[in-house]
Each structure stands twice: as C-alpha cells, then as structure tokens.
N, CA, C and O of each residue as an XYZ file, in Angstrom:
416
protein
N     122.326     62.553     89.664
C     120.913     62.874     89.735
C     120.581     63.895     88.652
O     121.252     64.921     88.543
N     119.575     63.629     87.871
C     119.173     64.577     86.850
C     118.086     65.488     87.398
O     117.262     65.093     88.223
N     118.116     66.715     86.911
C     117.114     67.681     87.343
C     115.998     67.740     86.317
O     116.241     67.738     85.110
N     114.796     67.791     86.805
C     113.677     67.954     85.894
C     113.522     69.433     85.590
O     114.092     70.281     86.276
N     112.746     69.737     84.555
C     112.469     71.123     84.197
C     111.860     71.859     85.384
O     112.200     73.013     85.642
N     110.957     71.192     86.110
C     110.319     71.819     87.265
C     111.333     72.161     88.346
O     111.231     73.213     88.976
N     112.319     71.279     88.572
C     113.359     71.553     89.566
C     114.155     72.789     89.173
O     114.439     73.644     90.012
N     114.514     72.881     87.900
C     115.305     74.024     87.438
C     114.481     75.305     87.483
O     114.997     76.366     87.835
N     113.213     75.212     87.130
C     112.344     76.387     87.195
C     112.171     76.828     88.641
O     112.170     78.023     88.934
N     112.027     75.875     89.534
C     111.890     76.220     90.950
C     113.167     76.873     91.465
O     113.103     77.803     92.269
N     114.314     76.403     91.017
C     115.591     77.015     91.399
C     115.645     78.466     90.915
O     116.082     79.351     91.651
N     115.202     78.708     89.685
C     115.172     80.074     89.159
C     114.174     80.937     89.927
O     114.441     82.112     90.176
N     113.034     80.372     90.304
C     112.048     81.112     91.094
C     112.652     81.525     92.441
O     112.488     82.663     92.881
N     113.337     80.605     93.075
C     113.973     80.914     94.363
C     115.030     81.999     94.199
O     115.155     82.879     95.050
N     115.789     81.941     93.111
C     116.795     82.960     92.837
C     116.138     84.319     92.633
O     116.605     85.320     93.176
N     115.061     84.363     91.858
C     114.346     85.618     91.635
C     113.765     86.168     92.934
O     113.831     87.371     93.186
N     113.202     85.297     93.749
C     112.646     85.747     95.027
C     113.736     86.296     95.942
O     113.519     87.281     96.647
N     114.905     85.662     95.933
C     116.028     86.157     96.736
C     116.499     87.517     96.206
O     116.760     88.433     96.985
N     116.603     87.641     94.878
C     117.014     88.919     94.294
C     116.002     90.012     94.618
O     116.383     91.151     94.887
N     114.718     89.671     94.594
C     113.679     90.644     94.926
C     113.866     91.148     96.356
O     113.804     92.351     96.612
N     114.095     90.218     97.285
C     114.318     90.610     98.694
C     115.568     91.478     98.834
O     115.563     92.468     99.566
N     116.638     91.105     98.129
C     117.883     91.876     98.213
C     117.697     93.287     97.673
O     118.173     94.248     98.279
N     117.009     93.425     96.538
C     116.752     94.756     95.979
C     115.864     95.578     96.917
O     116.076     96.778     97.094
N     114.874     94.920     97.510
C     113.977     95.613     98.429
C     114.735     96.077     99.674
O     114.552     97.207    100.127
N     115.575     95.217    100.219
C     116.384     95.594    101.381
C     117.321     96.746    101.034
O     117.490     97.676    101.822
N     117.925     96.680     99.854
C     118.833     97.733     99.422
C     118.079     99.053     99.262
O     118.574    100.102     99.675
N     116.899     99.009     98.674
C     116.103    100.226     98.500
C     115.728    100.823     99.845
O     115.764    102.042    100.015
N     115.374     99.991    100.787
C     115.038    100.474    102.129
C     116.231    101.186    102.755
O     116.098    102.287    103.288
N     117.390    100.553    102.687
C     118.605    101.141    103.257
C     118.955    102.466    102.568
O     119.266    103.454    103.233
N     118.901    102.477    101.253
C     119.246    103.695    100.505
C     118.252    104.816    100.777
O     118.637    105.981    100.867
N     116.985    104.470    100.905
C     115.966    105.479    101.208
C     116.225    106.103    102.571
O     116.105    107.316    102.738
N     116.580    105.271    103.542
C     116.903    105.798    104.872
C     118.123    106.719    104.809
O     118.138    107.776    105.440
N     119.139    106.320    104.051
C     120.327    107.163    103.902
C     119.991    108.488    103.238
O     120.532    109.529    103.609
N     119.101    108.448    102.261
C     118.751    109.677    101.542
C     118.032    110.673    102.432
O     118.011    111.866    102.127
N     117.443    110.210    103.523
C     116.712    111.087    104.443
C     117.617    111.685    105.516
O     117.221    112.590    106.251
N     118.836    111.164    105.591
C     119.779    111.719    106.564
C     120.336    113.033    106.032
O     120.487    113.222    104.825
N     120.628    113.911    106.939
C     121.141    115.235    106.553
C     122.383    115.114    105.662
O     122.505    115.830    104.668
N     123.300    114.214    106.013
C     124.548    114.068    105.235
C     124.468    112.934    104.211
O     125.478    112.558    103.616
N     123.268    112.392    104.011
C     123.042    111.292    103.061
C     123.928    110.086    103.365
O     124.302    109.342    102.458
N     124.259    109.897    104.621
C     125.080    108.760    105.021
C     126.476    108.810    104.429
O     127.136    107.780    104.289
N     126.924    110.005    104.082
C     128.254    110.162    103.505
C     128.301    109.960    102.003
O     129.378    109.988    101.406
N     127.149    109.757    101.386
C     127.094    109.549     99.932
C     126.776    110.851     99.207
O     126.084    111.725     99.730
N     127.292    110.952     98.008
C     126.929    112.049     97.123
C     125.442    111.909     96.780
O     125.007    110.814     96.423
N     124.653    112.978     96.876
C     123.209    112.866     96.607
C     122.878    112.321     95.213
O     121.926    111.555     95.066
N     123.643    112.703     94.198
C     123.376    112.197     92.846
C     123.666    110.697     92.746
O     122.925    109.951     92.107
N     124.740    110.277     93.378
C     125.077    108.843     93.383
C     124.004    108.067     94.124
O     123.573    107.006     93.672
N     123.580    108.586     95.244
C     122.544    107.932     96.042
C     121.241    107.836     95.247
O     120.576    106.800     95.270
N     120.883    108.885     94.562
C     119.670    108.882     93.741
C     119.766    107.808     92.643
O     118.796    107.100     92.377
N     120.929    107.696     92.018
C     121.120    106.684     90.967
C     121.064    105.272     91.540
O     120.494    104.376     90.917
N     121.647    105.062     92.715
C     121.580    103.752     93.361
C     120.134    103.376     93.692
O     119.744    102.214     93.578
N     119.348    104.367     94.100
C     117.927    104.128     94.379
C     117.210    103.724     93.098
O     116.394    102.802     93.109
N     117.507    104.407     91.992
C     116.890    104.061     90.710
C     117.251    102.638     90.292
O     116.398    101.903     89.793
N     118.496    102.249     90.489
C     118.940    100.898     90.129
C     118.205     99.855     90.985
O     117.774     98.825     90.468
N     118.065    100.118     92.277
C     117.345     99.185     93.153
C     115.878     99.090     92.739
O     115.310     97.998     92.721
N     115.267    100.220     92.409
C     113.870    100.204     91.964
C     113.711     99.404     90.677
O     112.750     98.651     90.525
N     114.653     99.567     89.749
C     114.593     98.815     88.495
C     114.777     97.321     88.752
O     114.125     96.493     88.115
N     115.666     96.977     89.688
C     115.859     95.576     90.048
C     114.591     94.957     90.612
O     114.260     93.810     90.310
N     113.880     95.726     91.437
C     112.607     95.249     91.993
C     111.603     95.032     90.864
O     110.931     94.002     90.812
N     111.507     96.008     89.964
C     110.556     95.899     88.855
C     110.885     94.707     87.954
O     109.992     93.953     87.567
N     112.158     94.540     87.625
C     112.565     93.440     86.733
C     112.266     92.079     87.345
O     111.737     91.196     86.670
N     112.598     91.907     88.614
C     112.365     90.601     89.241
C     110.873     90.360     89.450
O     110.405     89.231     89.303
N     110.125     91.401     89.791
C     108.674     91.237     89.953
C     108.030     90.843     88.629
O     107.137     89.996     88.604
N     108.471     91.447     87.529
C     107.930     91.095     86.212
C     108.274     89.647     85.848
O     107.446     88.931     85.285
N     109.484     89.228     86.169
C     109.878     87.840     85.871
C     109.025     86.861     86.681
O     108.587     85.837     86.157
N     108.791     87.174     87.949
C     107.949     86.304     88.778
C     106.509     86.286     88.259
O     105.841     85.253     88.312
N     106.041     87.417     87.763
C     104.703     87.472     87.175
C     104.642     86.594     85.923
O     103.676     85.858     85.722
N     105.685     86.676     85.080
C     105.720     85.832     83.882
C     105.717     84.354     84.261
O     105.104     83.535     83.575
N     106.402     84.014     85.351
C     106.387     82.617     85.801
C     104.973     82.187     86.145
O     104.529     81.110     85.747
N     104.268     83.031     86.884
C     102.906     82.659     87.299
C     101.946     82.604     86.114
O     100.950     81.882     86.151
N     102.247     83.370     85.060
C     101.399     83.374     83.863
C     101.786     82.282     82.867
O     101.052     82.017     81.915
N     102.941     81.648     83.089
C     103.386     80.594     82.180
C     104.136     81.103     80.957
O     104.328     80.356     79.998
N     104.565     82.371     80.977
C     105.289     82.925     79.834
C     106.763     83.149     80.144
O     107.489     83.706     79.321
N     107.207     82.729     81.308
C     108.609     82.906     81.688
C     109.498     82.084     80.772
O     109.192     80.936     80.451
N     110.608     82.691     80.354
C     111.564     81.981     79.518
C     111.248     82.046     78.037
O     111.892     81.373     77.233
N     110.257     82.856     77.667
C     109.899     83.042     76.265
C     110.250     84.477     75.892
O     109.847     85.419     76.575
N     110.996     84.638     74.820
C     111.416     85.966     74.364
C     110.185     86.808     74.033
O     109.305     86.368     73.293
N     110.131     88.003     74.578
C     108.994     88.887     74.346
C     108.979     89.461     72.928
O     107.954     89.983     72.490
N     110.081     89.375     72.217
C     110.135     89.930     70.862
C     109.841     88.857     69.803
O     108.960     89.043     68.964
N     110.568     87.750     69.839
C     110.433     86.749     68.763
C     109.578     85.546     69.166
O     109.160     84.775     68.301
N     109.313     85.374     70.454
C     108.491     84.262     70.917
C     109.211     82.940     71.065
O     108.589     81.933     71.402
N     110.529     82.922     70.816
C     111.312     81.702     70.978
C     111.712     81.530     72.447
O     111.707     82.486     73.222
N     112.054     80.302     72.809
C     112.523     80.053     74.174
C     113.854     80.754     74.413
O     114.736     80.752     73.554
N     113.983     81.348     75.585
C     115.257     81.925     76.005
C     116.080     80.762     76.557
O     115.594     80.019     77.409
N     117.313     80.590     76.089
C     118.120     79.458     76.564
C     118.259     79.452     78.092
O     118.419     80.496     78.724
N     118.194     78.278     78.648
C     118.286     78.094     80.099
C     119.553     78.733     80.648
O     119.517     79.345     81.715
N     120.677     78.604     79.937
C     121.940     79.187     80.411
C     121.812     80.698     80.578
O     122.351     81.259     81.532
N     121.104     81.367     79.662
C     120.910     82.810     79.785
C     120.063     83.122     81.017
O     120.360     84.066     81.750
N     119.025     82.346     81.246
C     118.163     82.579     82.409
C     118.908     82.330     83.718
O     118.636     82.984     84.726
N     119.835     81.399     83.702
C     120.615     81.144     84.913
C     121.550     82.309     85.220
O     121.836     82.590     86.383
N     122.027     82.991     84.169
C     122.902     84.149     84.358
C     122.088     85.400     84.661
O     122.458     86.197     85.524
N     120.971     85.568     83.942
C     120.117     86.745     84.083
C     118.671     86.272     84.208
O     117.931     86.271     83.225
N     118.266     85.868     85.417
C     116.948     85.257     85.593
C     115.771     86.139     85.178
O     114.685     85.631     84.900
N     115.977     87.445     85.136
C     114.875     88.334     84.762
C     114.873     88.664     83.271
O     114.144     89.556     82.837
N     115.687     87.948     82.481
C     115.792     88.226     81.043
C     114.423     88.150     80.369
O     113.644     87.223     80.593
N     114.159     89.156     79.540
C     112.904     89.213     78.786
C     113.102     88.835     77.325
O     112.143     88.526     76.617
N     114.358     88.864     76.881
C     114.657     88.644     75.476
C     115.784     87.623     75.316
O     116.640     87.487     76.190
N     115.771     86.913     74.194
C     116.908     86.068     73.847
C     118.060     86.997     73.440
O     117.839     88.184     73.198
N     119.263     86.475     73.366
C     120.433     87.316     73.064
C     120.303     88.034     71.730
O     120.556     89.238     71.679
N     119.915     87.348     70.625
C     119.820     88.075     69.344
C     118.826     89.253     69.407
O     119.106     90.330     68.881
N     117.690     89.045     70.041
C     116.699     90.125     70.152
C     117.199     91.242     71.072
O     116.952     92.419     70.808
N     117.892     90.883     72.138
C     118.453     91.880     73.044
C     119.475     92.738     72.306
O     119.527     93.952     72.502
N     120.277     92.115     71.467
C     121.317     92.854     70.728
C     120.713     93.785     69.688
O     121.300     94.819     69.370
N     119.561     93.436     69.159
C     118.889     94.292     68.186
C     118.330     95.546     68.814
O     118.083     96.542     68.135
N     118.129     95.487     70.142
C     117.651     96.663     70.866
C     116.244     96.838     70.780
O     115.705     97.791     71.344
C-alpha cells in the first residue's frame, strides 16, 4: 500500500499532537514537583532546566502545528526549500533544512 502525501502529513500531525501532549504532561508534573518543599528529590537547578526544556518542546510543537495549519509546514524558514520528509520524520518540529541548520 502506498501512502499519499496527505497520509504522511496526517501521520506527522498526529506525532506532533502526541509530542505536544507529552511535553504538556511533563511540564505539569515538573511544575508540581517544583512546588514541593524538597522539589520531589530533584536539584532545583536541574528541575528548572527540565521545566525550560518542556516549555521549549511545547513552543516548538505548537509552532509546527501552526505552520501546518498555515500551509508552510515542511518549508525551510531560511532558504524556502522543502525540508526532506526523512528529516521531518526524525524531527517533526524542524524549521530548517540540514544545510541551513548547520549554518546557524
């Protein structure tokens, strides 16, 4: 069975939505731990960094979902070329193609 572009895009959308939920759940859990007197046994600096990572994950996936709804998903924000499907499957929230990402 061959997959159409729409099937693959829908698969990526589902992956992004799942990642968004996972980051949101993680942020909720970490926030609750940060409010505990002993921080749930975590070092406060480590906990703060984990919260930042979860927040960034939420932002990245939300931006990717927004690009999907706008029709710009999968297009490099720097050069305007298509981001290869294989890259999107590995990093669904990718904003840049590999050459542009490497340029910084």
